[in-house]
Backbone as JSON, one array per atom type, in Angstrom:
{
  "sequence": "MREGRTFRSAVPRGWVRARRTILSADAVSFLCSAVLYLLAVGQVKGFAFTLGLSTVLDLIVVFLVTHPLVSLAAKSRVFSSPGLSGLGEAARTGAERRRVLAAAAGRSKGA",
  "N": [[151.4, -151.17, -67.36], [150.25, -150.83, -64.94], [152.34, -150.13, -63.41], [152.63, -147.56, -63.81], [153.35, -146.66, -66.3], [152.98, -145.5, -69.72], [150.88, -146.82, -72.38], [152.38, -147.08, -74.68], [155.09, -147.22, -73.74], [154.84, -149.37, -72.11], [154.5, -151.64, -73.66], [156.93, -152.62, -75.0], [158.42, -153.31, -72.69], [156.7, -155.26, -71.5], [156.67, -157.1, -73.49], [159.24, -158.27, -73.32], [158.97, -159.69, -70.94], [156.81, -161.33, -71.58], [157.77, -162.78, -73.78], [159.75, -164.52, -72.71], [158.07, -166.18, -71.16], [156.38, -167.29, -73.13], [158.29, -168.64, -74.73], [159.19, -170.51, -72.89], [156.89, -172.02, -72.29], [156.21, -173.02, -74.8], [158.44, -174.54, -75.37], [158.32, -176.57, -73.43], [155.87, -177.72, -74.2], [156.57, -178.6, -76.8], [158.63, -180.39, -76.22], [157.19, -182.28, -74.75], [155.53, -183.2, -76.76], [157.35, -184.44, -78.43], [158.39, -186.52, -76.85], [156.04, -187.95, -76.43], [155.46, -188.64, -79.07], [157.62, -190.36, -79.66], [157.12, -192.44, -77.83], [154.53, -193.35, -78.32], [151.85, -195.04, -80.14], [149.99, -195.5, -83.14], [146.99, -193.59, -83.29], [147.58, -191.84, -81.26], [150.17, -191.1, -81.77], [149.79, -189.55, -83.98], [148.39, -187.46, -82.81], [150.45, -186.42, -81.2], [152.25, -185.53, -83.1], [150.72, -183.56, -84.31], [150.41, -181.8, -82.11], [153.09, -181.0, -81.78], [153.5, -179.71, -84.19], [151.65, -177.66, -84.12], [152.67, -176.23, -82.01], [155.07, -175.22, -83.01], [154.0, -173.67, -85.07], [152.62, -171.83, -83.44], [154.75, -170.38, -82.29], [155.81, -169.16, -84.56], [153.61, -167.54, -85.35], [153.36, -165.87, -83.07], [155.79, -164.47, -83.01], [156.0, -163.37, -85.63], [153.55, -162.2, -86.3], [151.72, -161.48, -84.02], [153.42, -159.98, -82.19], [154.45, -157.82, -83.88], [151.98, -156.61, -84.53], [150.97, -155.73, -82.06], [152.98, -153.99, -81.35], [152.63, -151.99, -83.36], [150.04, -151.22, -82.68], [150.55, -149.97, -80.23], [151.98, -147.77, -81.0], [150.09, -146.29, -82.23], [147.74, -143.71, -81.85], [145.03, -144.07, -81.71], [144.47, -146.83, -81.17], [145.87, -147.1, -78.83], [144.53, -145.8, -76.93], [143.03, -145.76, -73.66], [140.35, -146.34, -73.41], [139.57, -147.75, -75.75], [141.4, -149.86, -75.84], [140.82, -151.24, -73.59], [142.18, -151.01, -71.28], [141.79, -149.16, -69.37], [141.34, -149.16, -66.59], [143.8, -150.18, -65.69], [145.43, -148.08, -66.44], [144.42, -146.01, -64.82], [145.07, -147.07, -62.33], [147.86, -147.06, -62.54], [148.31, -144.27, -62.71], [147.46, -143.49, -60.27], [149.37, -144.75, -58.68], [151.68, -143.45, -59.54], [151.12, -140.93, -58.56], [151.08, -141.35, -55.77], [153.69, -142.23, -55.29], [155.07, -139.88, -56.12], [154.22, -138.09, -54.22], [155.26, -139.31, -51.9], [157.99, -139.1, -52.42], [158.25, -136.34, -52.46], [157.73, -135.79, -49.7], [159.94, -137.06, -48.6], [162.02, -135.47, -49.49], [161.54, -133.15, -48.15], [162.16, -133.78, -45.53]],
  "CA": [[150.66, -149.89, -67.18], [149.97, -150.68, -63.45], [153.54, -149.53, -62.78], [152.64, -146.12, -64.14], [153.82, -146.42, -67.63], [152.02, -145.41, -70.79], [150.71, -148.05, -73.17], [153.48, -147.13, -75.64], [156.33, -147.62, -73.08], [154.65, -150.64, -71.44], [154.5, -152.71, -74.6], [158.32, -153.26, -75.11], [158.81, -153.97, -71.43], [155.82, -156.38, -71.35], [157.07, -158.14, -74.53], [160.39, -159.03, -72.78], [158.47, -160.63, -69.96], [155.94, -162.31, -72.24], [158.62, -163.61, -74.69], [160.31, -165.54, -71.89], [157.04, -167.09, -70.75], [155.97, -167.95, -74.36], [159.29, -169.58, -75.1], [159.25, -171.64, -71.91], [155.71, -172.8, -72.44], [156.24, -173.71, -76.08], [159.56, -175.48, -75.23], [157.78, -177.7, -72.69], [154.93, -178.42, -75.06], [157.26, -179.31, -77.89], [159.3, -181.59, -75.6], [156.17, -183.3, -74.47], [155.07, -183.81, -78.02], [158.43, -185.22, -78.99], [158.47, -187.69, -76.03], [154.82, -188.64, -76.72], [155.64, -189.19, -80.4], [158.55, -191.5, -79.55], [156.63, -193.56, -77.0], [153.14, -193.71, -78.65], [151.53, -195.71, -81.4], [148.65, -195.2, -83.75], [146.39, -192.24, -83.3], [148.25, -190.93, -80.28], [151.33, -190.59, -82.45], [149.3, -188.46, -84.8], [148.15, -186.35, -81.9], [151.75, -185.85, -80.79], [152.77, -184.79, -84.26], [149.91, -182.29, -84.44], [150.74, -180.9, -81.03], [154.4, -180.4, -82.1], [153.37, -178.82, -85.34], [150.9, -176.45, -83.71], [153.57, -175.51, -81.11], [156.02, -174.53, -83.87], [153.17, -172.61, -85.7], [152.4, -170.83, -82.4], [155.98, -169.57, -82.21], [155.85, -168.37, -85.8], [152.59, -166.54, -85.29], [153.66, -164.95, -82.01], [156.9, -163.6, -83.35], [155.85, -162.67, -86.92], [152.24, -161.51, -86.43], [151.23, -160.83, -82.86], [154.35, -158.94, -81.7], [154.47, -156.59, -84.69], [150.69, -155.92, -84.48], [150.83, -155.07, -80.78], [153.86, -152.88, -81.42], [151.95, -151.02, -84.2], [148.95, -150.67, -81.95], [151.17, -149.13, -79.17], [152.42, -146.54, -81.56], [148.9, -145.62, -82.78], [146.96, -142.92, -80.83], [143.64, -144.55, -81.66], [144.47, -148.15, -80.57], [146.47, -147.09, -77.49], [143.63, -145.14, -75.92], [142.65, -146.67, -72.67], [138.93, -146.76, -73.68], [139.5, -148.72, -76.83], [142.2, -151.05, -75.57], [140.29, -151.98, -72.45], [143.2, -150.86, -70.24], [141.47, -147.88, -68.59], [141.56, -149.42, -65.11], [145.22, -150.34, -65.45], [145.95, -146.69, -66.59], [144.03, -145.29, -63.62], [145.91, -147.62, -61.26], [149.21, -146.56, -62.75], [148.32, -142.89, -62.44], [147.36, -143.34, -58.77], [150.65, -145.2, -58.15], [152.67, -142.35, -59.79], [150.79, -139.82, -57.69], [151.49, -141.71, -54.43], [155.16, -142.19, -55.28], [155.54, -138.53, -56.17], [153.97, -137.55, -52.87], [156.25, -139.87, -50.93], [159.34, -138.51, -52.79], [158.16, -134.97, -51.97], [157.88, -135.83, -48.27], [161.29, -137.47, -48.18], [162.9, -134.37, -49.75], [161.3, -132.16, -47.12], [162.66, -134.23, -44.2]],
  "C": [[150.37, -149.71, -65.71], [151.21, -150.12, -62.77], [153.6, -148.08, -63.11], [153.13, -145.72, -65.49], [152.74, -146.16, -68.63], [151.97, -146.74, -71.56], [151.95, -148.19, -74.08], [154.76, -147.63, -74.97], [156.11, -148.98, -72.35], [154.8, -151.8, -72.4], [155.91, -153.38, -74.75], [158.71, -153.94, -73.86], [157.95, -155.23, -71.17], [156.24, -157.45, -72.34], [158.27, -158.9, -73.98], [159.9, -160.05, -71.8], [157.65, -161.72, -70.64], [156.75, -163.27, -73.12], [159.2, -164.81, -73.87], [159.25, -166.61, -71.49], [156.58, -167.95, -72.03], [156.99, -169.0, -74.74], [159.38, -170.82, -74.15], [158.06, -172.56, -72.08], [155.72, -173.63, -73.71], [157.4, -174.78, -76.03], [159.05, -176.8, -74.52], [156.8, -178.44, -73.49], [155.52, -179.14, -76.21], [158.05, -180.54, -77.38], [158.36, -182.64, -75.31], [155.65, -184.0, -75.71], [156.08, -184.75, -78.64], [158.5, -186.55, -78.22], [157.25, -188.58, -76.37], [154.89, -189.32, -78.06], [156.5, -190.43, -80.4], [157.99, -192.65, -78.82], [155.19, -194.09, -77.48], [153.09, -194.51, -79.9], [150.19, -195.31, -81.86], [148.22, -193.77, -83.7], [147.0, -191.3, -82.33], [149.51, -190.36, -80.87], [150.92, -189.45, -83.36], [148.96, -187.16, -84.0], [149.43, -185.65, -81.5], [152.36, -185.02, -81.9], [152.02, -183.47, -84.45], [150.2, -181.34, -83.37], [152.12, -180.22, -81.27], [154.27, -179.35, -83.22], [152.7, -177.51, -84.93], [151.77, -175.61, -82.76], [154.53, -174.64, -81.98], [155.2, -173.36, -84.59], [152.89, -171.49, -84.74], [153.55, -169.88, -82.26], [156.02, -168.62, -83.44], [154.88, -167.24, -85.76], [152.88, -165.45, -84.22], [154.72, -163.97, -82.44], [156.73, -162.81, -84.68], [154.53, -161.92, -87.09], [151.87, -160.75, -85.16], [152.14, -159.69, -82.33], [154.33, -157.71, -82.56], [153.12, -155.86, -84.66], [150.52, -155.17, -83.2], [151.75, -153.83, -80.8], [153.28, -151.69, -82.2], [150.78, -150.41, -83.41], [149.47, -149.71, -80.84], [151.61, -147.79, -79.75], [151.24, -145.7, -82.11], [148.14, -144.92, -81.62], [145.58, -143.54, -80.64], [143.65, -145.93, -80.86], [145.04, -148.12, -79.12], [145.63, -146.3, -76.47], [143.05, -146.11, -74.97], [141.18, -147.2, -72.85], [138.81, -147.87, -74.67], [140.26, -149.98, -76.52], [141.72, -151.84, -74.39], [141.2, -151.87, -71.24], [143.0, -149.62, -69.35], [141.71, -148.09, -67.14], [143.01, -149.52, -64.79], [145.89, -148.91, -65.49], [145.61, -145.92, -65.38], [144.86, -145.75, -62.36], [147.37, -147.11, -61.33], [149.32, -145.07, -62.4], [148.24, -142.66, -60.91], [148.74, -143.73, -58.21], [151.71, -144.13, -58.39], [152.4, -141.23, -58.8], [151.28, -140.14, -56.21], [153.02, -141.71, -54.31], [155.72, -140.8, -55.37], [155.32, -137.81, -54.87], [154.97, -138.01, -51.86], [157.62, -139.28, -51.21], [159.34, -137.06, -52.29], [158.32, -134.86, -50.43], [159.28, -136.14, -47.86], [162.28, -136.33, -48.45], [162.78, -133.28, -48.67], [161.87, -132.53, -45.8], [164.08, -134.04, -44.05]]
}
């Protein structure tokens, strides 16, 4: 939204960026849990198993619950309003950016 997009158009673009980060973080976490599970004994092995299981569950929740709910919110007029979503400042920053870019484009056409 800080780039001047509406909430509706910012969600799919933001999801692409967020997906890459989520997958990277969860891959590292799962790899760490696997190494810890192989090298540990006793209660630490249980912790490693729990960490791996929670990482897999995190992926499931993100892709099957969080992403669809945010997409639905982006399509809803009520939930996408800047006041309710808490993105009012980002929307104002984006509007200012659009205005500055439009003014700069107008000046370059006139030159």
